[in-house]
Wavefront OBJ file of the C-alpha trace (Angstrom):
o trace
v 94.592 71.559 47.179
v 91.635 69.764 46.210
v 88.789 68.429 48.351
v 87.484 65.100 48.280
v 84.199 63.379 48.440
v 83.259 59.554 47.981
v 79.553 58.611 46.815
v 78.766 55.810 48.305
v 75.724 53.174 47.907
v 73.878 51.627 50.418
v 73.711 48.612 48.279
v 74.129 47.928 44.331
v 71.183 49.542 42.379
v 70.626 52.555 44.186
v 71.643 55.152 41.447
v 75.269 55.775 42.870
v 76.626 56.369 38.877
v 73.494 58.483 37.994
v 74.131 60.366 41.136
v 77.876 60.488 40.353
v 77.421 61.856 36.999
v 75.262 64.356 37.675
v 77.532 65.735 40.571
v 80.368 65.621 37.955
v 78.200 67.679 35.370
v 76.681 70.074 37.997
v 80.063 71.318 39.483
v 81.719 71.218 36.230
v 79.232 73.760 35.393
v 80.209 75.884 38.554
v 83.552 76.233 36.680
v 85.297 73.499 38.868
v 87.863 71.229 37.711
v 86.828 67.603 38.815
v 89.080 64.668 38.809
v 86.841 61.483 39.020
v 87.918 57.970 40.060
v 85.648 54.456 40.462
v 86.320 51.969 43.302
v 86.992 48.755 41.986
v 87.481 46.790 38.659
v 84.634 48.463 36.923
v 85.616 49.627 33.248
v 82.114 50.991 32.281
v 81.673 53.869 34.563
v 84.872 55.334 34.467
v 84.266 55.908 30.594
v 81.216 57.978 31.588
v 83.136 60.147 33.954
v 86.136 60.846 31.636
v 82.974 62.113 29.046
v 81.775 64.394 31.693
v 84.927 65.557 33.066
v 87.134 65.690 30.175
v 89.725 63.824 32.129
v 90.903 60.388 32.258
v 89.370 58.599 35.403
v 91.243 55.867 37.389
v 90.466 52.949 38.741
v 91.226 52.615 42.783
v 91.640 49.054 43.955
v 92.575 48.242 47.535
v 92.848 44.400 46.743
v 94.541 44.471 43.338
v 96.999 47.582 43.796
v 97.141 48.158 47.667
v 97.365 51.235 49.903
v 100.368 53.303 48.697
v 99.531 52.548 45.142
v 96.152 53.877 45.716
v 96.910 56.926 47.539
v 99.595 57.825 44.879
v 97.322 57.532 41.770
v 94.900 59.930 43.786
v 97.721 62.406 44.446
v 99.208 62.265 40.983
v 95.778 62.530 39.050
v 94.710 65.355 41.440
v 96.973 67.596 41.582
v 95.611 70.253 39.544
v 92.256 69.817 40.246
v 89.702 71.658 42.487
v 87.455 68.599 43.522
v 87.573 65.109 43.614
v 84.512 62.820 43.257
v 85.185 59.050 43.907
v 82.248 56.792 42.501
v 82.290 53.369 45.060
v 81.338 49.845 44.150
v 78.387 47.643 45.459
v 77.541 48.416 48.915
v 79.721 50.618 50.879
v 81.467 47.781 52.694
v 81.336 45.011 50.077
v 84.703 43.816 48.723
v 86.383 40.443 48.416
v 84.514 38.579 51.374
v 82.369 38.936 53.967
v 84.632 39.605 56.846
v 87.222 42.082 55.854
v 87.037 45.577 54.077
v 89.623 44.554 51.573
v 88.649 46.096 47.993
v 85.791 48.111 49.334
v 84.708 51.535 49.143
v 85.068 51.913 53.000
v 88.485 50.965 52.621
v 89.220 53.334 50.015
v 87.719 56.459 51.804
v 89.589 55.706 55.085
v 92.824 55.305 53.452
v 92.197 58.899 52.156
v 90.599 60.463 55.165
v 87.726 61.132 52.751
v 83.985 61.743 53.944
v 81.135 59.505 52.001
v 77.970 60.719 50.545
v 75.658 57.732 51.102
v 73.144 57.234 48.465
v 70.269 55.296 49.683
v 67.309 54.034 47.654
v 64.353 55.463 49.286
v 61.305 54.224 47.052
v 60.017 52.022 49.597
v 60.734 53.505 53.305
v 60.430 56.962 55.062
v 61.735 57.140 58.739
v 63.296 53.624 58.587
v 65.878 55.314 56.240
v 67.450 57.121 59.347
v 67.873 53.633 60.622
v 69.894 52.529 57.533
v 72.042 55.542 57.790
v 72.677 54.969 61.765
v 73.545 51.432 60.620
v 76.483 52.623 58.546
v 77.309 55.188 60.906
v 77.697 52.779 63.799
v 79.052 49.733 61.865
v 82.471 51.403 61.422
v 83.032 54.303 63.602
v 86.384 54.993 61.638
v 84.558 55.904 58.553
v 83.046 58.977 58.269
v 79.564 59.451 56.733
v 79.376 62.880 56.041
v 76.334 63.172 53.727
v 73.045 61.336 52.658
v 71.213 61.496 49.485
v 67.991 59.955 49.464
v 67.329 58.953 45.773
v 64.314 57.713 44.094
v 61.585 59.805 46.399
v 57.820 60.091 45.664
v 57.575 64.069 46.293
v 57.728 66.812 48.713
v 56.331 65.126 51.536
v 58.489 62.355 51.283
v 61.423 63.979 51.178
v 60.404 66.080 54.212
v 59.983 63.042 56.026
v 63.302 61.472 55.054
v 65.223 64.797 55.776
v 63.419 65.067 59.078
v 64.228 61.579 60.233
v 67.937 61.530 59.271
v 68.493 64.633 60.654
v 67.059 64.233 64.026
v 68.644 60.585 64.415
v 72.208 60.692 62.526
v 75.423 62.741 62.096
v 75.327 62.554 58.293
v 73.845 65.930 57.023
v 70.964 64.893 54.327
v 71.942 67.303 51.287
v 68.663 66.270 49.411
v 66.354 64.112 47.868
v 66.053 63.326 43.655
v 62.697 62.148 42.704
v 62.262 59.524 40.480
v 62.882 59.887 36.847
v 63.373 57.297 34.607
v 64.505 59.758 31.786
v 67.938 60.001 33.681
v 68.586 56.677 34.118
v 71.322 54.822 31.717
v 70.356 51.564 29.360
v 72.012 48.082 30.229
v 72.987 44.848 29.042
v 74.449 41.638 30.063
v 77.561 43.166 31.674
v 76.262 46.286 32.930
v 75.884 49.793 31.508
v 76.105 50.111 27.636
v 79.647 52.025 27.464
v 80.175 55.520 26.819
v 81.794 54.829 23.494
v 78.173 53.772 22.245
v 76.778 57.260 23.106
v 73.869 56.706 25.686
v 75.189 59.705 27.494
v 74.180 62.220 25.216
v 74.738 66.294 25.674
v 70.847 66.478 26.651
v 70.840 63.638 29.042
v 73.948 65.238 30.752
v 72.246 68.596 30.751
v 69.044 67.017 32.262
v 71.431 65.032 34.916
v 73.213 68.286 35.952
v 69.733 70.266 36.391
v 68.672 67.492 38.500
v 71.345 67.601 40.824
v 71.196 71.230 41.138
v 67.557 71.212 41.743
v 67.137 68.889 44.435
v 70.686 68.613 46.401
v 72.763 71.272 48.157
v 76.013 71.623 46.339
v 77.520 74.431 48.594
v 76.851 72.335 51.583
v 78.324 69.162 50.139
v 81.440 71.421 49.222
v 81.419 72.241 52.711
v 81.825 68.573 53.783
v 84.233 67.742 51.242
v 87.983 67.449 52.924
v 91.041 68.556 52.053
v 92.825 65.860 49.909
v 95.901 66.344 51.841
v 99.735 64.643 51.421
v 97.890 61.228 50.333
v 101.457 60.196 48.972
v 104.584 61.249 48.793
v 105.468 58.762 45.837
v 107.019 59.919 42.430
v 104.319 60.286 39.369
v 104.551 58.446 36.414
v 106.841 60.039 33.606
v 106.555 58.973 30.310
v 109.829 57.974 28.296
v 111.107 58.717 25.335
v 109.026 56.072 22.691
v 111.164 53.144 21.732
v 108.395 51.140 20.477
v 104.740 51.474 19.237
v 101.970 49.537 20.482
v 98.994 49.050 18.649
v 96.057 49.456 20.937
v 92.665 48.002 19.850
v 90.345 50.564 20.924
v 86.451 50.680 19.623
v 82.883 49.536 20.556
v 84.151 46.064 20.384
v 87.213 46.797 22.656
v 87.312 49.434 25.228
v 87.877 48.082 28.650
v 91.397 49.406 29.612
v 92.712 50.077 32.779
v 93.836 53.787 32.152
v 96.847 53.109 34.428
v 97.842 50.189 32.324
v 98.117 52.580 29.506
v 100.004 55.393 31.706
v 102.347 52.842 32.467
v 103.170 51.218 28.992
v 103.800 54.939 27.881
v 105.979 55.257 30.907
v 107.956 52.212 29.987
v 108.584 53.812 26.495
v 105.734 52.685 24.415
v 103.936 55.140 22.099
v 100.601 54.077 22.026
v 98.767 53.824 18.344
v 94.916 53.487 18.884
v 93.092 51.396 15.980
v 89.914 49.752 15.315
v 89.461 45.813 14.412
v 86.219 46.639 13.361
v 86.315 49.063 10.692
v 90.474 49.870 9.929
v 91.429 48.155 6.510
v 94.926 47.662 8.084
v 96.824 47.277 11.070
v 98.907 50.297 11.905
v 102.839 50.048 12.026
v 103.776 48.682 15.193
v 105.951 46.483 17.410
v 103.240 45.106 19.420
v 99.605 44.615 20.042
v 97.150 44.970 23.087
v 93.765 43.690 22.798
v 91.411 44.223 25.806
v 88.112 43.399 26.649
v 84.934 44.858 25.648
v 81.958 43.302 23.266
v 83.159 41.194 20.586
v 79.910 39.103 20.926
v 78.051 42.460 19.550
v 80.330 43.188 16.666
v 81.124 39.763 15.696
v 79.759 40.089 12.306
v 81.773 43.022 11.549
v 84.800 42.034 13.233
v 84.436 38.506 11.026
v 83.594 40.727 7.704
v 87.232 42.318 8.292
v 88.721 39.506 6.734
v 92.260 41.661 5.713
v 92.977 42.601 9.469
v 92.038 39.147 10.785
v 94.561 37.993 8.470
v 97.090 40.778 9.383
v 96.957 39.633 13.029
v 97.438 36.226 12.271
v 100.544 36.910 10.347
v 101.612 39.579 13.004
v 101.646 36.764 15.405
v 103.289 34.205 12.764
v 106.209 36.607 12.916
v 106.709 36.471 16.579
v 105.661 39.975 17.161
v 104.132 40.089 20.863
v 100.436 40.380 21.253
v 98.837 40.870 24.621
v 95.095 40.155 24.606
v 92.689 39.523 27.639
v 89.157 38.563 28.186
v 87.238 40.201 25.056
v 90.763 40.125 23.008
v 91.227 36.535 23.928
v 87.389 35.999 22.211
v 88.517 37.468 19.148
v 91.905 35.660 18.793
v 89.915 32.332 19.188
v 88.981 30.426 16.017
v 85.316 30.816 16.484
v 83.025 32.909 18.528
v 79.353 31.768 19.176
v 76.987 34.434 19.715
v 73.983 34.903 22.037
v 71.656 33.590 19.200
v 73.892 30.472 18.505
v 75.480 32.173 15.407
v 78.906 30.775 14.640
v 81.364 33.898 13.470
v 85.076 33.014 12.525
v 87.826 34.955 14.503
v 91.324 35.473 14.273
v 92.150 31.944 14.831
v 95.162 31.535 17.039
v 93.705 29.946 19.879
v 92.407 26.831 18.840
v 89.188 26.652 20.400
v 85.325 28.141 20.156
v 84.527 30.632 22.441
v 80.434 30.552 23.413
v 78.176 32.783 24.536
v 75.610 30.601 25.937
v 74.249 29.221 27.985
v 74.927 32.307 29.748
v 77.388 31.584 32.903
v 78.959 34.603 34.614
v 82.460 34.091 35.577
v 83.137 37.210 38.285
v 86.180 37.354 40.705
v 89.352 38.743 41.914
v 92.623 36.737 40.695
v 95.777 36.622 41.969
v 98.343 35.385 38.634
v 101.824 33.906 39.127
v 103.714 33.320 35.771
v 105.028 29.996 35.735
v 107.326 30.431 32.473
v 108.593 33.357 30.595
v 106.323 35.398 28.696
v 105.737 38.691 26.925
v 104.268 40.562 30.167
v 106.717 38.614 32.822
v 109.372 35.821 33.729
v 108.486 32.891 35.744
v 107.486 33.782 39.311
v 106.024 37.128 38.588
v 102.979 37.730 40.597
v 100.214 40.176 39.440
v 96.545 40.886 40.461
v 93.458 40.953 38.435
v 89.770 40.355 37.971
v 87.820 38.029 35.723
v 84.167 39.303 34.449
v 82.387 37.532 31.674
v 79.680 35.368 30.577
v 81.460 33.272 27.725
v 82.937 30.063 28.152
v 85.753 28.375 26.076
v 85.630 24.827 24.684
v 88.560 22.653 25.936
v 91.914 24.517 24.416
v 94.002 21.860 23.358
v 96.961 20.478 25.635
v 100.015 21.267 23.329
v 99.002 25.068 23.801
v 101.371 26.230 26.721
v 99.763 27.724 30.421
v 101.902 30.392 31.680
v 99.965 31.365 34.435
v 99.032 29.811 37.512
v 95.671 31.387 38.860
v 94.468 31.378 42.097
v 90.879 33.100 42.885
v 89.884 34.563 45.967
v 87.661 31.952 47.977
v 88.329 29.678 45.042
v 90.565 26.918 43.988
v 93.822 27.326 41.401
v 94.141 26.585 38.212
v 96.413 26.893 34.868
v 95.732 29.511 32.386
v 97.336 32.384 30.211
v 97.714 30.785 26.945
v 101.045 31.187 24.796
v 101.707 30.405 21.291
v 104.915 32.028 20.144
v 104.685 35.309 21.741
v 100.938 35.914 21.962
v 99.715 35.672 25.449
v 95.700 35.291 25.719
v 93.802 35.217 29.151
v 90.325 35.577 30.580
v 91.675 37.879 33.548
v 91.874 41.607 33.162
v 95.464 42.315 34.763
v 95.958 45.498 36.547
v 99.299 46.539 35.924
v 99.750 48.678 38.734
v 99.663 45.601 40.939
v 103.129 44.992 39.288
v 104.377 47.650 37.463
v 107.376 45.923 35.961
v 105.380 44.000 33.765
v 104.312 46.844 31.552
v 108.251 47.485 30.777
v 108.442 43.870 30.293
v 105.929 44.038 27.446
v 107.525 47.069 26.100
v 110.876 44.995 25.821
v 109.667 42.202 24.433
v 108.380 44.422 21.689
v 111.533 46.207 21.362
v 113.694 42.861 21.526
v 111.131 41.573 18.343
v 111.639 45.059 16.752
v 115.744 44.687 17.041
v 115.479 41.040 15.584
v 113.493 42.030 12.404
v 116.591 44.751 11.827
v 119.242 42.070 12.173
l 1 2 3 4 5 6 7 8 9 10 11 12 13 14 15 16 17 18 19 20 21 22 23 24 25 26 27 28 29 30 31 32 33 34 35 36 37 38 39 40 41 42 43 44 45 46 47 48 49 50 51 52 53 54 55 56 57 58 59 60 61 62 63 64 65 66 67 68 69 70 71 72 73 74 75 76 77 78 79 80 81 82 83 84 85 86 87 88 89 90 91 92 93 94 95 96 97 98 99 100 101 102 103 104 105 106 107 108 109 110 111 112 113 114 115 116 117 118 119 120 121 122 123 124 125 126 127 128 129 130 131 132 133 134 135 136 137 138 139 140 141 142 143 144 145 146 147 148 149 150 151 152 153 154 155 156 157 158 159 160 161 162 163 164 165 166 167 168 169 170 171 172 173 174 175 176 177 178 179 180 181 182 183 184 185 186 187 188 189 190 191 192 193 194 195 196 197 198 199 200 201 202 203 204 205 206 207 208 209 210 211 212 213 214 215 216 217 218 219 220 221 222 223 224 225 226 227 228 229 230 231 232 233 234 235 236 237 238 239 240 241 242 243 244 245 246 247 248 249 250 251 252 253 254 255 256 257 258 259 260 261 262 263 264 265 266 267 268 269 270 271 272 273 274 275 276 277 278 279 280 281 282 283 284 285 286 287 288 289 290 291 292 293 294 295 296 297 298 299 300 301 302 303 304 305 306 307 308 309 310 311 312 313 314 315 316 317 318 319 320 321 322 323 324 325 326 327 328 329 330 331 332 333 334 335 336 337 338 339 340 341 342 343 344 345 346 347 348 349 350 351 352 353 354 355 356 357 358 359 360 361 362 363 364 365 366 367 368 369 370 371 372 373 374 375 376 377 378 379 380 381 382 383 384 385 386 387 388 389 390 391 392 393 394 395 396 397 398 399 400 401 402 403 404 405 406 407 408 409 410 411 412 413 414 415 416 417 418 419 420 421 422 423 424 425 426 427 428 429 430 431 432 433 434 435 436 437 438 439 440 441 442 443 444 445 446 447 448 449 450 451 452 453 454 455 456 457
């Protein structure tokens, strides 16, 4: 039976990802099979987890997917693991609003009855760190704060003061202190960390991270604190059906943001997934449908524009009535024009008659609930699914003749129509989590199968 730890932060920016990657590497070096998860809607951290563990990392999101689905995902993906390490989001109690735990790291830890390992930035405090830890212990007595890791510590004396203060005042066990070391941090850009696909987590950096964790933390004590995962779900696993359609999934440096469970659910519905690159491939794969996820098309706009043959092929694919689903970065690629951060305009595929602009920088961030108001390749009218928006780009007005098949309601926000449908191409800024409404994966596969049958008649 695997054991489980949840790496939580006192706030954003305390070093959760660095600590998590170091733990994954250190435990892997001990010969353990480690399964990683990420709390919340973030796409970038799971990519790094997968690189270290050589196993797909999954998002756990209480608001988008709910308790039963979350527990089922953990049970299914951890069945053959020795240790489960779950990286939290933001601060431990941060979620969809200021009054509930919905969507928070604490919620996931409680659903799994798992202890948290609280990471604190101790660079500007010593004894006061104990007050922070004590506050986390008392804020929600149902949450188990099992251990504390002090990050960005100034030296041995500082580390000893922190350990003594926490040990004398708190139930949580101080399991070590990590000194400040800029050489083991990962580079960032406007949407977060530079992605795993771009290679910042080199074998050398992984080695240094693992050695730092082994040198700084009591890994044996952490394994003792980790709780048995137990029978968190009796739900059935996802079983891939015999393939009946082929779906081309754009995956390269420009398009790489996909929830792993979305891909699993497509396979379970009967899709053979074919991964390809709109940047470098010179032709579309032989497929029945296309899926464009999010990413950084603005950083690769010249290469995407230069691949004229593929842009024309995507337009022809859409014109033939074959299903396409594009979200966020995928929507940007299917627009007429993409204006990059320097104001340079790059022609894109040209399906959505609008220009997407990266300036002025304007962040759109938040959970969304989508209700389909008309039939579309992913759902019939009345279908409800949950997702998340996270982008700095904005669009010029889309002509009124383009159908909107979503009614979007944002948490703590107003509703609006969105989900642009042209023929069988559905485009949106929202990243949908298919596990929040699993039938939409089957709906997309069915749409692809229907289009394939129509071509053979």
